[in-house]
C-alpha positions as CSV (number, residue, x, y, z in Angstrom):
1,X,2.8,-19.9,7.5
2,X,-0.7,-19.1,7.1
3,X,-2.0,-15.2,8.2
4,X,-3.9,-14.4,10.9
5,X,-6.8,-12.5,10.1
6,X,-6.1,-9.0,9.6
7,X,-6.7,-5.9,12.2
8,X,-8.8,-3.0,11.7
9,X,-6.8,-0.1,11.0
10,X,-8.2,3.8,12.9
11,X,-7.3,7.1,12.2
12,X,-8.5,9.6,14.1
13,X,-8.9,13.4,13.7
14,X,-5.0,13.0,11.6
15,X,-3.1,15.9,11.4
16,X,0.4,16.8,9.8
17,X,2.0,20.5,8.9
18,X,5.6,20.6,7.4
19,X,6.3,24.1,7.5
20,X,3.6,26.1,6.6
21,X,2.0,24.0,4.9
22,X,-0.8,21.4,5.5
23,X,-0.2,17.9,4.3
24,X,-2.9,16.1,6.1
25,X,-6.4,17.6,7.4
26,X,-8.2,16.4,10.3
27,X,-8.5,12.8,8.9
28,X,-10.8,10.5,10.0
29,X,-12.1,6.5,8.5
30,X,-11.6,3.5,9.8
31,X,-10.6,0.1,7.1
32,X,-12.9,-2.7,8.1
33,X,-10.8,-5.9,9.1
34,X,-10.0,-8.0,5.7
35,X,-11.3,-5.8,3.6
36,X,-9.6,-4.5,1.5
37,X,-9.3,-0.5,1.3
38,X,-8.2,2.3,-1.0
39,X,-6.9,5.3,-0.8
40,X,-7.4,8.3,-3.8
41,X,-6.9,11.4,-4.6
42,X,-4.6,13.6,-7.0
43,X,-0.6,14.3,-6.6
44,X,0.1,16.1,-3.2
45,X,-3.3,15.1,-1.5
46,X,-1.3,13.3,1.2
47,X,-1.8,9.7,0.6
48,X,1.2,8.2,0.7
49,X,1.8,11.1,4.3
50,X,-0.9,9.3,5.7
51,X,0.7,5.9,5.0
52,X,3.5,7.2,6.7
53,X,1.8,8.0,9.9
54,X,1.0,4.4,10.1
55,X,4.2,3.2,9.3
56,X,5.2,5.3,11.8
57,X,7.8,7.3,9.7
58,X,6.5,10.6,10.9
59,X,5.2,12.6,13.4
60,X,1.4,13.9,13.4
61,X,-1.5,15.0,15.4
62,X,-4.2,12.7,16.3
63,X,-4.7,9.0,16.3
64,X,-3.7,5.9,14.7
65,X,-4.2,2.7,15.5
66,X,-4.1,-1.2,14.2
67,X,-7.1,-2.6,16.4
68,X,-6.0,-6.4,16.0
69,X,-8.5,-9.9,17.6
70,X,-5.7,-10.9,19.1
71,X,-2.2,-11.4,19.0
72,X,-0.2,-8.5,17.0
73,X,0.3,-9.7,13.5
74,X,3.0,-9.4,10.2
75,X,2.4,-6.3,8.5
76,X,3.8,-6.3,5.3
77,X,5.2,-2.8,3.0
78,X,5.1,-2.4,-1.0
79,X,6.1,1.0,-2.2
80,X,5.6,3.0,-5.0
81,X,9.0,1.9,-6.5
82,X,12.6,1.4,-6.2
83,X,15.1,2.3,-8.7
84,X,18.5,0.6,-9.2
85,X,21.9,1.5,-10.8
86,X,21.8,-0.6,-14.2
87,X,25.4,-2.0,-13.4
88,X,24.4,-2.5,-9.2
89,X,25.8,-6.3,-8.5
90,X,22.5,-7.6,-6.9
91,X,20.4,-9.8,-7.9
92,X,17.2,-10.6,-6.7
93,X,17.8,-13.0,-5.0
94,X,20.5,-10.6,-2.8
95,X,17.1,-8.2,-2.7
96,X,15.5,-10.3,-1.0
97,X,17.5,-11.8,1.3
98,X,18.3,-8.2,2.2
99,X,14.7,-7.6,2.8
100,X,13.1,-9.8,4.7
101,X,15.7,-11.3,7.1
102,X,18.2,-9.8,9.6
103,X,21.0,-12.4,8.2
104,X,23.2,-10.0,6.1
105,X,22.4,-10.8,2.7
106,X,26.2,-11.1,1.3
107,X,25.7,-14.4,4.3
108,X,22.7,-16.0,2.1
109,X,19.8,-17.1,2.7
110,X,18.6,-17.9,6.3
111,X,17.7,-21.3,6.2
112,X,13.6,-20.0,7.4
113,X,13.3,-18.0,4.2
114,X,14.5,-20.3,1.0
115,X,10.9,-22.2,0.6
116,X,8.7,-19.1,1.4
117,X,11.1,-16.4,-0.9
118,X,11.0,-19.2,-3.4
119,X,7.1,-19.2,-3.0
120,X,6.9,-15.4,-3.4
121,X,9.1,-15.0,-6.9
122,X,7.0,-18.2,-7.7
123,X,3.8,-16.2,-7.1
124,X,4.7,-12.8,-8.7
125,X,5.9,-14.9,-11.9
126,X,9.5,-14.1,-10.9
127,X,10.6,-17.6,-10.3
128,X,13.3,-17.5,-13.8
129,X,15.2,-14.2,-12.9
130,X,16.0,-14.8,-9.3
131,X,19.6,-14.6,-10.4
132,X,19.5,-10.8,-12.8
133,X,20.2,-8.1,-11.2
134,X,17.5,-5.9,-9.8
135,X,19.6,-3.2,-11.7
136,X,18.7,-5.0,-15.6
137,X,14.9,-5.7,-15.0
138,X,12.7,-3.8,-16.6
139,X,10.3,-1.2,-14.0
140,X,7.2,-4.1,-14.4
141,X,9.7,-6.3,-12.9
142,X,10.6,-4.4,-10.4
143,X,7.1,-3.4,-9.0
144,X,7.1,-7.4,-9.0
145,X,9.8,-8.0,-7.0
146,X,8.6,-5.8,-4.4
147,X,5.5,-7.2,-5.0
148,X,6.5,-10.7,-3.5
149,X,8.5,-9.1,-0.5
150,X,5.9,-7.6,1.0
151,X,4.3,-11.4,1.6
152,X,7.9,-12.3,2.9
153,X,7.2,-13.7,6.2
154,X,3.3,-14.0,5.5
155,X,1.8,-10.5,6.2
156,X,-1.9,-10.4,8.2
157,X,-1.3,-6.8,7.4
158,X,-0.2,-5.3,3.5
159,X,0.4,-1.3,2.0
160,X,0.3,-0.9,-0.9
161,X,1.8,2.2,-2.2
162,X,0.4,2.7,-6.4
163,X,1.7,-0.9,-7.1
164,X,0.0,-1.6,-10.4
165,X,2.2,2.5,-11.5
166,X,4.7,0.0,-13.1
167,X,2.9,-3.0,-14.0
168,X,2.3,-4.3,-17.4
169,X,-0.9,-6.0,-18.6
170,X,0.4,-9.5,-17.2
171,X,1.8,-7.7,-14.0
172,X,-1.6,-6.2,-13.1
173,X,-3.0,-10.2,-13.6
174,X,-0.7,-11.5,-11.1
175,X,-1.5,-8.6,-8.3
176,X,-5.6,-8.9,-8.9
177,X,-4.8,-12.4,-7.7
178,X,-2.7,-11.4,-4.8
179,X,-5.6,-9.2,-3.9
180,X,-8.2,-11.8,-4.4
181,X,-5.9,-14.5,-2.0
182,X,-5.7,-11.9,0.3
183,X,-9.1,-11.7,0.0
184,X,-9.9,-15.0,0.5
185,X,-7.2,-15.4,3.3
186,X,-8.4,-12.4,5.5
187,X,-5.6,-10.2,4.9
188,X,-6.5,-7.0,5.0
189,X,-5.7,-4.5,2.2
190,X,-4.7,-0.5,2.5
191,X,-3.9,0.4,-0.5
192,X,-3.1,3.7,-2.0
193,X,-4.0,3.1,-6.5
194,X,-4.6,5.8,-9.0
195,X,-5.9,3.3,-11.6
196,X,-9.7,4.6,-10.7
197,X,-11.2,1.4,-12.6
198,X,-9.5,-1.0,-11.2
199,X,-10.3,0.4,-7.8
200,X,-14.3,-0.2,-8.7
201,X,-13.5,-3.5,-9.6
202,X,-11.2,-4.9,-6.6
203,X,-12.0,-2.5,-3.7
204,X,-14.2,-3.4,-1.1
205,X,-14.2,0.6,0.3
206,X,-12.6,3.3,-1.0
207,X,-11.3,7.0,1.1
208,X,-11.3,10.2,-1.0
209,X,-8.1,11.8,0.4
210,X,-7.2,15.4,-0.7
211,X,-5.1,16.4,2.0
212,X,-8.7,16.0,3.9
213,X,-11.5,13.1,3.7
214,X,-14.4,14.1,0.8
215,X,-16.1,10.4,0.4
216,X,-15.9,7.2,2.4
217,X,-17.8,4.2,1.3
218,X,-18.8,1.1,-1.4
219,X,-16.5,1.9,-4.5
220,X,-20.2,1.5,-6.9
221,X,-21.9,4.4,-4.3
222,X,-18.8,7.0,-4.4
223,X,-17.0,6.9,-7.5
224,X,-19.7,8.8,-9.2
225,X,-19.0,12.0,-11.5
226,X,-19.4,14.3,-9.7
227,X,-17.5,13.4,-6.0
228,X,-14.3,12.8,-8.6
229,X,-14.7,16.3,-9.7
230,X,-14.4,17.8,-6.1
231,X,-11.8,15.2,-5.3
232,X,-9.6,15.8,-8.2
233,X,-10.2,20.3,-7.9
234,X,-8.7,22.6,-6.1
235,X,-11.2,24.7,-5.6
236,X,-14.0,22.7,-3.9
237,X,-11.2,21.3,-1.5
238,X,-10.5,23.9,-0.2
239,X,-14.0,25.0,0.5
240,X,-15.0,21.8,1.8
241,X,-12.6,22.1,3.8
242,X,-13.6,25.5,4.9
243,X,-16.8,24.6,5.5
244,X,-15.6,21.2,7.5
245,X,-13.1,23.4,10.0
246,X,-15.8,26.0,10.1
247,X,-18.0,23.6,11.5
248,X,-15.6,21.2,13.5
């Protein structure tokens, strides 16, 4: 199944407070439909929390909206990592069945999913390991399986939480090819990533987040030494956030 073109994503003054800690502060940004939009920032900057607001997993202030050109399509999600007990008797096939269909995994694949799952595993180079236990895979191999489950059913919007973190060089090449395929198909990709070199090469647009938005624009324009120093330094973030709040 070919996905329809992806939606725009609008975050409008999104805020999140957990206890006494402000996790997100009046975050406003827009993801263009069919674009590869990267979100970068230090650990604890609120990147995963912003994803959770998009996925509807956490209460928040402000507005988050998916703006589809027509009927709503499929959203795929690839988490940062999943840990598996080495002795857990769950194969790659079992995992794909559990993650991509409503039918219980122990009953096997739903007929409508067999070809899609096989094609997804083939795209990430894991078709020959579909009978291996998830706990016996390397971290990079598990990450490829996570990428595969995000492909079934074919998504129009993909949310990626640091998908390159555990990938080896071959896996990174697989991911880059997937990004190119998604872009050609018009899939909207919202991509949290630490690898700034990869973001500079592969993203159409990048937002720097450290609880609030520090920069937003094309990578070649906004990924400068000064903006990155501001992004990964606590003091500039605090000063700028205070100035923005005073202006608001």
